[in-house]
N, CA, C and O of each residue as an XYZ file, in Angstrom:
712
protein
N      85.379    169.131     79.154
C      86.496    169.050     78.192
C      87.487    170.411     78.504
O      86.914    171.363     79.033
N      88.737    170.529     78.246
C      89.285    171.450     78.487
C      89.425    172.147     77.030
O      89.362    171.569     75.945
N      89.657    173.720     77.300
C      89.432    174.435     75.980
C      91.114    174.920     75.701
O      91.710    175.647     76.496
N      91.644    174.457     74.625
C      93.065    174.505     74.163
C      93.018    175.543     73.144
O      92.475    175.526     72.039
N      93.705    176.464     73.739
C      93.966    177.889     72.832
C      95.323    177.907     72.201
O      96.344    177.604     72.819
N      95.293    178.317     70.797
C      96.646    178.441     70.329
C      97.026    179.976     70.721
O      96.293    180.778     71.299
N      98.372    180.183     70.254
C      98.758    181.710     70.327
C      97.899    182.731     69.710
O      97.186    182.497     68.734
N      97.972    183.713     70.220
C      97.264    184.738     69.727
C      98.157    185.805     68.772
O      99.149    186.305     69.304
N      97.857    186.149     67.460
C      98.409    186.619     66.424
C      98.287    188.242     66.680
O      97.192    188.749     66.922
N      99.454    188.988     66.610
C      98.989    190.398     66.475
C      99.200    190.664     64.946
O      99.948    190.057     64.179
N      98.358    191.722     64.685
C      98.109    192.123     63.272
C      99.046    192.955     62.710
O      99.495    193.794     63.490
N      99.451    192.971     61.651
C     100.350    193.922     60.969
C      99.755    194.621     59.812
O     100.405    195.135     58.902
N      98.529    194.601     59.911
C      97.820    195.289     58.791
C      97.514    196.709     58.848
O      96.552    197.144     59.482
N      98.230    197.352     58.267
C      98.183    199.143     58.315
C      97.225    199.288     57.246
O      96.936    198.381     56.466
N      96.719    200.506     57.230
C      95.577    200.990     56.308
C      96.350    200.938     55.121
O      95.629    200.537     54.208
N      97.582    201.184     54.713
C      98.068    201.156     53.506
C      98.273    199.878     52.818
O      98.112    199.772     51.602
N      98.643    198.862     53.610
C      98.518    197.428     53.204
C      97.151    196.874     52.951
O      96.819    196.146     52.016
N      96.386    197.346     53.960
C      95.116    196.803     53.486
C      94.177    197.238     52.488
O      93.244    196.554     52.067
N      94.502    198.548     52.084
C      94.081    199.336     50.664
C      94.609    198.596     49.496
O      93.884    198.452     48.512
N      96.015    198.033     49.523
C      96.773    197.496     48.448
C      96.037    196.213     48.250
O      95.587    195.851     47.163
N      95.943    195.553     49.362
C      95.358    193.752     49.522
C      94.116    194.119     48.734
O      94.051    193.704     47.577
N      93.048    194.900     49.258
C      91.798    195.252     48.808
C      91.495    195.387     47.503
O      90.554    194.872     46.899
N      92.535    196.274     47.000
C      92.601    196.509     45.443
C      92.923    195.341     44.433
O      92.483    195.186     43.294
N      93.789    194.575     45.132
C      94.119    193.249     44.292
C      93.349    192.184     44.448
O      93.472    191.228     43.682
N      92.347    192.187     45.559
C      91.124    191.169     45.399
C      90.141    191.442     44.627
O      89.460    190.645     43.982
N      90.033    192.841     44.695
C      88.976    193.549     43.673
C      89.224    193.050     42.329
O      88.380    192.454     41.660
N      90.505    193.336     41.926
C      91.028    193.092     40.603
C      90.835    191.539     40.257
O      90.229    191.218     39.234
N      91.314    190.676     41.050
C      91.113    189.268     41.003
C      89.450    188.913     40.614
O      89.098    188.149     39.715
N      88.693    189.550     41.384
C      87.314    189.411     41.455
C      86.623    189.856     40.118
O      85.574    189.368     39.696
N      87.381    190.889     39.481
C      86.672    191.636     38.269
C      87.457    190.832     37.276
O      87.188    191.152     36.118
N      88.429    189.797     37.403
C      89.066    189.136     36.317
C      90.152    189.734     35.743
O      90.490    189.425     34.600
N      90.806    190.636     36.453
C      91.990    191.536     36.062
C      93.357    190.719     36.446
O      93.377    190.104     37.512
N      94.275    190.710     35.752
C      95.653    190.229     36.150
C      96.311    190.979     37.170
O      96.363    192.209     37.150
N      96.775    190.324     37.991
C      97.360    191.157     39.235
C      98.450    192.149     38.906
O      99.542    191.887     38.402
N      97.886    193.573     39.344
C      98.414    194.601     38.701
C      99.870    195.081     39.540
O     100.425    196.159     39.331
N     100.304    194.157     40.421
C     101.525    194.460     41.235
C     102.608    193.745     40.634
O     103.576    193.553     41.371
N     102.676    193.244     39.301
C     103.530    192.649     38.582
C     104.152    191.248     38.929
O     105.165    190.736     38.453
N     103.101    190.649     40.089
C     103.554    189.252     40.434
C     102.888    188.309     39.432
O     101.931    188.506     38.683
N     103.646    187.244     39.619
C     103.193    186.138     38.763
C     101.832    185.524     39.076
O     101.428    185.653     40.232
N     101.202    184.981     38.342
C      99.881    184.494     38.594
C      99.585    183.729     39.663
O      98.540    183.876     40.297
N     100.651    182.685     39.999
C     100.753    181.910     40.881
C     100.836    182.749     42.531
O     100.342    182.321     43.574
N     101.429    183.732     42.386
C     101.621    184.587     43.888
C     100.140    185.662     43.907
O     100.079    186.618     44.680
N      99.252    185.391     43.141
C      98.235    186.200     43.387
C      97.127    185.628     44.169
O      97.352    184.423     44.276
N      96.169    185.908     44.690
C      95.217    185.195     45.640
C      94.415    184.254     44.794
O      93.807    184.522     43.757
N      94.503    183.270     45.326
C      93.596    181.913     44.578
C      92.252    182.038     45.350
O      92.177    181.986     46.578
N      91.172    182.212     44.488
C      89.849    182.490     45.384
C      88.935    181.322     44.777
O      88.859    180.995     43.593
N      88.247    180.761     45.897
C      87.566    179.519     45.535
C      85.864    179.812     46.220
O      85.588    179.938     47.413
N      85.052    179.857     45.223
C      83.896    180.294     45.638
C      83.028    178.614     45.458
O      82.816    177.897     44.479
N      82.685    178.483     47.011
C      82.040    176.661     46.823
C      80.564    177.232     47.012
O      80.214    178.008     47.901
N      79.750    176.687     45.983
C      78.416    176.813     46.007
C      77.818    175.943     47.200
O      78.242    174.789     47.245
N      76.941    176.303     48.124
C      76.205    175.713     48.828
C      74.859    175.060     48.415
O      73.998    175.702     47.814
N      74.722    173.829     48.744
C      73.462    173.091     48.288
C      72.590    172.734     49.472
O      73.020    172.228     50.509
N      71.343    173.037     49.229
C      70.377    172.557     50.236
C      69.494    171.513     49.750
O      69.306    171.169     48.583
N      68.946    171.026     50.892
C      68.085    169.829     50.518
C      66.936    170.157     49.727
O      66.461    169.248     49.046
N      66.381    171.337     49.690
C      65.356    171.579     48.809
C      65.580    172.119     47.409
O      64.633    172.382     46.667
N      66.822    172.275     47.067
C      67.425    172.724     45.748
C      68.456    173.563     45.854
O      68.964    173.900     46.923
N      68.820    173.948     44.693
C      70.147    174.898     44.469
C      69.933    176.478     45.546
O      68.927    177.066     45.943
N      71.129    176.679     45.688
C      71.118    177.785     46.666
C      72.150    179.053     45.949
O      73.163    178.746     45.321
N      71.758    180.374     46.135
C      72.668    181.331     45.669
C      73.869    181.577     46.648
O      74.774    182.329     46.287
N      73.903    181.026     47.758
C      74.727    181.092     48.911
C      76.186    180.347     48.759
O      76.298    179.145     48.517
N      77.150    181.143     48.918
C      78.599    180.403     48.604
C      79.460    180.485     50.140
O      79.155    181.301     51.009
N      80.367    179.673     50.255
C      81.596    179.677     51.007
C      82.624    180.333     50.262
O      82.722    180.066     49.065
N      83.532    181.286     50.878
C      84.622    181.799     49.972
C      85.810    181.385     50.840
O      85.901    181.702     52.026
N      86.806    180.584     50.115
C      88.269    180.606     50.500
C      89.065    181.341     49.567
O      88.998    181.409     48.340
N      90.008    182.000     50.585
C      91.172    182.898     49.631
C      92.378    182.498     50.113
O      92.629    182.731     51.295
N      93.294    181.856     49.323
C      94.579    181.292     49.504
C      95.376    182.317     49.153
O      95.441    182.608     47.959
N      96.115    183.043     50.102
C      97.076    183.982     49.686
C      98.287    184.174     50.681
O      98.031    184.406     51.862
N      99.586    184.088     50.254
C     100.546    184.397     51.307
C     100.680    185.816     51.836
O     101.354    186.174     52.802
N      99.974    186.514     51.089
C      99.717    187.929     51.663
C      99.004    188.103     53.078
O      99.055    189.165     53.698
N      98.359    187.009     53.520
C      97.602    186.849     54.677
C      98.514    186.730     55.898
O      98.195    187.023     57.051
N      99.716    186.248     55.476
C     100.606    185.845     56.635
C     100.755    187.179     57.754
O     100.790    188.367     57.431
N     100.816    186.743     58.849
C     100.748    187.709     60.208
C      99.441    188.715     60.071
O      99.477    189.887     60.447
N      98.567    188.242     59.625
C      97.102    188.928     59.519
C      96.244    188.036     60.296
O      96.244    186.823     60.084
N      95.353    188.706     61.380
C      94.553    188.085     62.111
C      93.317    187.526     61.101
O      93.029    188.016     60.009
N      92.718    186.470     61.697
C      91.695    185.803     60.800
C      90.501    186.559     60.508
O      89.965    186.540     59.400
N      90.024    187.313     61.624
C      89.056    188.145     61.507
C      89.163    189.408     60.646
O      88.160    189.922     60.149
N      90.357    189.881     60.485
C      90.916    190.717     59.482
C      90.782    190.537     58.018
O      90.304    191.288     57.168
N      91.364    189.260     57.920
C      91.115    188.311     56.401
C      89.909    188.196     56.171
O      89.580    188.423     55.007
N      88.801    187.807     57.168
C      87.528    187.614     56.538
C      86.864    189.001     56.338
O      86.113    189.096     55.368
N      87.003    189.864     56.962
C      86.434    191.285     56.718
C      86.957    191.699     55.427
O      86.177    192.039     54.537
N      88.463    191.698     55.219
C      88.776    192.346     53.877
C      88.095    191.573     52.707
O      87.854    192.189     51.670
N      87.756    190.185     52.827
C      87.356    189.431     51.718
C      85.980    189.864     51.495
O      85.588    190.030     50.340
N      85.032    190.110     52.728
C      83.781    190.468     52.408
C      83.797    191.950     51.980
O      82.778    192.331     51.403
N      84.625    192.705     52.137
C      84.582    194.189     51.800
C      84.929    194.091     50.252
O      84.243    194.779     49.495
N      85.771    193.424     49.802
C      86.286    193.023     48.563
C      84.980    192.841     47.489
O      84.844    193.393     46.397
N      84.043    191.860     48.175
C      82.914    191.457     47.312
C      81.758    192.466     47.294
O      80.812    192.417     46.508
N      81.932    193.332     48.197
C      81.138    194.589     48.012
C      79.464    194.207     47.925
O      78.994    193.415     48.742
N      78.968    194.569     47.315
C      77.219    194.130     47.157
C      77.026    192.677     47.194
O      75.975    192.149     47.556
N      78.030    192.076     46.823
C      77.655    190.587     46.786
C      77.958    189.837     48.106
O      77.658    188.656     48.284
N      78.575    190.618     49.009
C      78.924    190.064     50.330
C      78.029    189.187     51.074
O      78.412    188.228     51.744
N      76.575    189.634     50.897
C      75.567    189.268     51.721
C      75.300    187.494     50.989
O      74.561    186.701     51.574
N      75.865    187.203     49.974
C      75.482    185.641     49.451
C      76.706    185.004     50.074
O      76.752    183.815     49.758
N      77.694    185.367     50.832
C      78.587    184.722     51.454
C      78.229    184.432     52.806
O      77.875    185.283     53.622
N      78.364    182.816     53.087
C      78.075    182.204     54.107
C      79.326    182.412     55.433
O      79.255    182.891     56.564
N      80.236    181.906     54.784
C      81.791    182.036     55.270
C      82.666    182.526     54.434
O      82.647    182.173     53.254
N      83.551    183.398     54.895
C      84.688    183.986     54.186
C      86.037    183.651     54.978
O      86.321    184.278     55.999
N      86.768    182.751     54.526
C      87.758    182.363     55.186
C      89.408    182.692     54.158
O      89.528    182.371     52.976
N      90.326    183.271     54.862
C      91.501    183.495     54.096
C      92.552    182.773     54.825
O      92.585    182.621     56.046
N      93.414    182.338     53.967
C      94.459    181.379     54.376
C      95.744    181.526     53.696
O      95.662    181.648     52.474
N      97.093    181.542     54.290
C      98.110    181.223     53.284
C      98.153    179.953     52.948
O      97.496    179.097     53.540
N      99.075    179.667     51.783
C      99.182    178.296     51.317
C      99.368    177.407     52.243
O      98.683    176.385     52.292
N     100.319    177.678     53.099
C     101.019    176.849     54.236
C      99.758    176.378     54.955
O      99.391    175.220     55.154
N      99.253    177.370     55.254
C      98.030    177.210     56.264
C      96.799    176.224     55.810
O      96.188    175.406     56.497
N      96.623    176.596     54.317
C      95.764    175.820     53.735
C      96.016    174.198     53.397
O      95.119    173.421     53.069
N      97.081    173.944     53.513
C      97.602    172.653     53.364
C      97.848    172.103     54.705
O      97.734    170.878     54.668
N      98.096    172.474     55.690
C      98.297    172.158     57.049
C      96.706    171.960     57.724
O      96.576    171.221     58.700
N      95.656    172.590     57.203
C      94.225    172.593     57.921
C      93.468    171.776     56.737
O      92.242    171.672     56.788
N      94.239    171.171     55.624
C      93.395    170.448     54.542
C      92.169    171.061     54.161
O      91.136    170.400     54.061
N      92.226    172.469     53.910
C      91.307    173.149     53.238
C      91.336    172.949     51.667
O      90.442    173.453     50.986
N      92.336    172.232     51.100
C      92.435    172.157     49.724
C      92.791    170.414     49.622
O      93.921    170.033     49.315
N      92.004    169.742     49.833
C      92.343    168.224     49.841
C      92.391    167.478     48.696
O      92.583    166.263     48.733
N      92.188    168.270     47.382
C      92.055    167.383     46.227
C      92.952    168.184     45.342
O      92.919    169.379     45.049
N      93.814    167.162     44.969
C      95.121    167.535     44.089
C      95.086    166.919     42.677
O      94.710    165.770     42.441
N      95.537    167.846     41.725
C      95.443    167.256     40.384
C      96.795    167.157     39.997
O      97.484    168.170     40.114
N      97.454    165.816     39.428
C      98.655    165.726     39.198
C      98.893    165.383     37.684
O      98.197    164.574     37.069
N      99.943    166.077     37.147
C     100.046    165.437     35.755
C     100.823    164.455     35.761
O     101.699    164.323     36.616
N     100.550    163.361     34.506
C     101.262    162.214     34.535
C     102.673    161.974     34.064
O     103.289    160.913     33.960
N     103.021    163.151     33.815
C     104.502    163.297     33.240
C     105.403    163.617     34.508
O     105.045    164.248     35.502
N     106.609    163.069     34.275
C     107.706    163.166     35.312
C     108.687    164.075     34.555
O     109.553    163.575     33.838
N     108.575    165.265     34.689
C     109.580    166.281     34.267
C     110.182    167.284     35.158
O     109.452    167.947     35.894
N     111.548    167.460     35.149
C     111.696    168.519     36.235
C     111.387    169.913     36.047
O     111.164    170.737     36.934
N     111.395    170.086     34.840
C     110.999    171.732     34.304
C     109.701    171.395     33.966
O     109.511    171.435     32.751
N     108.354    170.945     34.904
C     107.149    170.845     34.586
C     106.479    172.232     34.137
O     105.737    172.342     33.161
N     106.834    173.217     34.952
C     106.232    174.608     34.647
C     106.355    175.232     33.326
O     105.610    176.113     32.898
N     107.456    174.655     32.649
C     107.756    175.237     31.093
C     106.866    174.008     30.203
O     106.858    174.046     28.972
N     106.383    173.303     30.703
C     105.771    172.173     29.678
C     104.242    172.704     29.400
O     103.890    173.702     30.028
N     103.264    172.058     28.444
C     102.290    172.235     28.043
C     101.109    172.178     29.266
O     100.166    172.947     29.456
N     101.533    170.952     30.031
C     100.687    170.743     31.263
C     100.990    171.531     32.439
O     100.101    171.898     33.208
N     102.142    171.788     32.597
C     102.382    172.864     33.581
C     101.837    174.418     33.313
O     101.381    175.152     34.189
N     101.956    174.675     32.219
C     101.356    176.135     31.746
C      99.873    175.937     32.077
O      99.243    176.771     32.727
N      99.301    174.719     31.572
C      97.926    174.704     31.925
C      97.496    174.843     33.383
O      96.585    175.607     33.703
N      98.072    174.197     34.140
C      97.995    174.224     35.622
C      98.151    175.360     36.252
O      97.502    175.621     37.265
N      99.073    176.212     35.707
C      99.208    177.438     36.442
C      98.182    178.583     35.914
O      98.029    179.601     36.590
N      97.504    178.401     34.729
C      96.268    179.028     34.300
C      95.257    178.653     35.093
O      94.351    179.469     35.261
N      95.194    177.523     35.666
C      94.109    176.995     36.459
C      94.294    177.474     37.917
O      93.439    177.197     38.759
N      95.109    178.003     38.147
C      95.414    178.660     39.814
C      96.491    177.616     40.529
O      96.590    177.480     41.749
N      97.268    176.914     39.553
C      98.242    176.221     40.236
C      99.373    177.073     40.622
O      99.427    178.190     40.107
N     100.385    176.675     41.542
C     101.545    177.470     41.912
C     102.700    176.855     42.143
O     102.647    175.727     42.633
N     103.872    177.396     41.872
C     105.291    176.827     41.861
C     105.602    176.604     43.403
O     105.293    177.309     44.364
N     106.366    175.312     43.344
C     106.965    175.386     44.855
C     108.397    174.579     44.385
O     108.443    173.354     44.275
N     109.466    175.413     44.149
C     110.613    175.066     43.440
C     110.350    174.969     41.978
O     109.984    176.004     41.421
N     110.470    173.961     41.322
C     110.190    173.696     39.959
C     109.026    172.787     39.817
O     108.960    172.110     38.791
N     108.037    172.682     40.784
C     107.160    171.750     40.887
C     105.752    172.506     40.927
O     105.531    173.298     41.843
N     104.710    172.238     39.838
C     103.484    173.077     39.917
C     102.446    172.435     40.880
O     102.398    171.213     40.740
N     101.727    172.864     41.684
C     100.930    172.195     42.392
C      99.592    172.798     42.179
O      99.361    174.003     42.082
N      98.685    171.770     42.115
C      97.026    172.334     41.934
C      96.150    171.650     42.856
O      96.128    170.422     42.938
N      95.392    172.456     43.587
C      94.721    171.822     44.463
C      93.109    172.561     44.654
O      92.855    173.726     44.350
N      92.310    171.751     45.124
C      90.978    172.270     45.065
C      90.176    172.065     46.465
O      90.692    171.298     47.277
N      89.081    172.630     46.767
C      88.435    172.042     48.031
C      87.472    171.075     48.040
O      87.204    170.510     49.100
N      86.852    170.766     46.919
C      86.224    169.725     46.665
C      86.384    169.117     45.580
O      86.972    169.634     44.629
N      85.786    167.686     45.553
C      85.964    166.657     44.159
C      84.986    167.362     43.147
O      85.283    167.152     41.971
N      84.081    168.012     43.321
C      83.184    168.561     42.043
C      84.144    169.476     41.418
O      84.480    169.286     40.249
N      84.623    170.476     42.117
C      85.552    171.481     41.565
C      86.688    171.041     40.949
O      87.060    171.526     39.881
N      87.362    170.045     41.596
C      88.591    169.282     40.862
C      88.280    168.579     39.667
O      89.080    168.550     38.732
N      87.054    167.947     39.624
C      86.628    167.140     38.295
C      86.289    168.269     37.120
O      86.405    167.957     35.935
N      85.908    169.461     37.479
C      85.504    170.409     36.411
C      86.879    171.031     36.050
O      87.000    171.442     34.896
N      87.778    171.131     36.777
C      89.190    171.595     36.344
C      89.711    170.813     35.515
O      90.064    171.288     34.436
N      89.920    169.301     35.803
C      90.513    168.353     34.860
C      89.787    168.075     33.630
O      90.244    167.228     32.862
N      88.587    168.760     33.325
C      87.943    168.659     32.200
C      88.330    169.923     31.261
O      88.246    169.853     30.035
N      88.836    171.284     32.065
C      89.331    172.284     31.579
C      90.814    172.002     31.059
O      91.278    172.399     29.990
N      91.421    171.289     31.960
C      93.045    170.935     31.747
C      93.018    170.122     30.203
O      93.675    170.452     29.216
N      92.061    168.970     30.309
C      92.314    168.233     29.235
C      92.016    169.034     27.616
O      92.450    168.782     26.492
N      91.113    170.040     28.118
C      90.921    171.134     26.673
C      92.219    171.912     26.398
O      92.670    172.062     25.262
N      92.833    172.435     27.601
C      93.959    173.208     27.359
C      95.581    172.349     27.033
O      96.501    172.769     26.331
N      95.523    171.284     27.671
C      96.532    170.569     27.343
C      96.059    169.125     26.872
O      96.027    168.238     27.725
N      95.677    168.829     25.518
C      94.986    167.593     25.185
C      95.867    166.538     25.052
O      95.448    165.389     24.912
N      97.022    166.801     25.081
C      98.267    165.577     24.936
C      98.601    165.146     26.424
O      99.386    164.218     26.619
N      98.018    165.807     27.446
C      98.520    165.450     28.627
C      97.681    164.520     29.115
O      96.667    164.211     28.489
N      98.006    163.954     30.305
C      97.325    162.866     31.104
C      97.362    163.540     32.459
O      98.295    164.224     32.880
N      96.045    163.216     33.195
C      96.074    164.057     34.588
C      95.205    162.723     35.374
O      94.335    161.981     34.920
N      95.944    162.787     36.935
C      95.287    162.169     37.838
C      94.998    163.151     39.010
O      95.494    164.253     39.242
N      93.850    162.286     39.826
C      93.271    163.143     40.971
C      93.633    162.354     42.011
O      93.495    161.132     42.064
N      94.188    163.199     42.993
C      94.352    162.486     44.335
C      93.794    163.197     45.473
O      93.504    164.390     45.384
N      93.635    162.552     46.494
C      93.160    163.284     47.726
C      94.147    163.075     48.923
O      94.761    162.017     49.056
N      94.259    163.996     49.682
C      95.065    164.147     50.811
C      94.086    163.878     51.889
O      92.932    164.255     52.093
N      94.911    163.110     52.509
C      94.101    162.311     53.762
C      94.582    162.928     55.071
O      95.800    162.969     55.246
N      93.734    163.435     56.054
C      94.632    163.844     57.157
C      94.925    162.627     57.886
O      94.202    161.632     57.921
N      96.252    162.812     58.573
C      96.851    161.908     59.610
C      96.578    162.066     60.985
O      97.088    161.304     61.807
């Protein structure tokens, strides 16, 4: 079989930029609001995916960080930054993956999508839109999008959404690779 290689990306991660991104990631992991004045949907979305073993539960996780600040940064630098931000807890991470939102969609890293059943142009200002933003949704134009890496995480999120917006109706969709 031939080896098919994509284009090599040169990194633009300076020490100052790395330090800034590191501080934002650490703040997110500590539960702090983004300190750079950006809205919640512009902050890194961190998914900690528990790994299951045949002999029982595991304390090991995969981590996916979806953040547009990763644009033009090489994959290994993204992973190293994520592991560094976890500090003492980095040894529990099996795989650390950083992607922009566009990359996450292209690579089907977040195949489960939660959809509100209402059809309003200004969804971001409705109860359900605000609840979706609180859950880690992000705005594209005037639409709030909310994605998850696995079905279990999406199901739990829907339960939280019903509590936050009890009058809303929700649907779960799965994006299928073509």
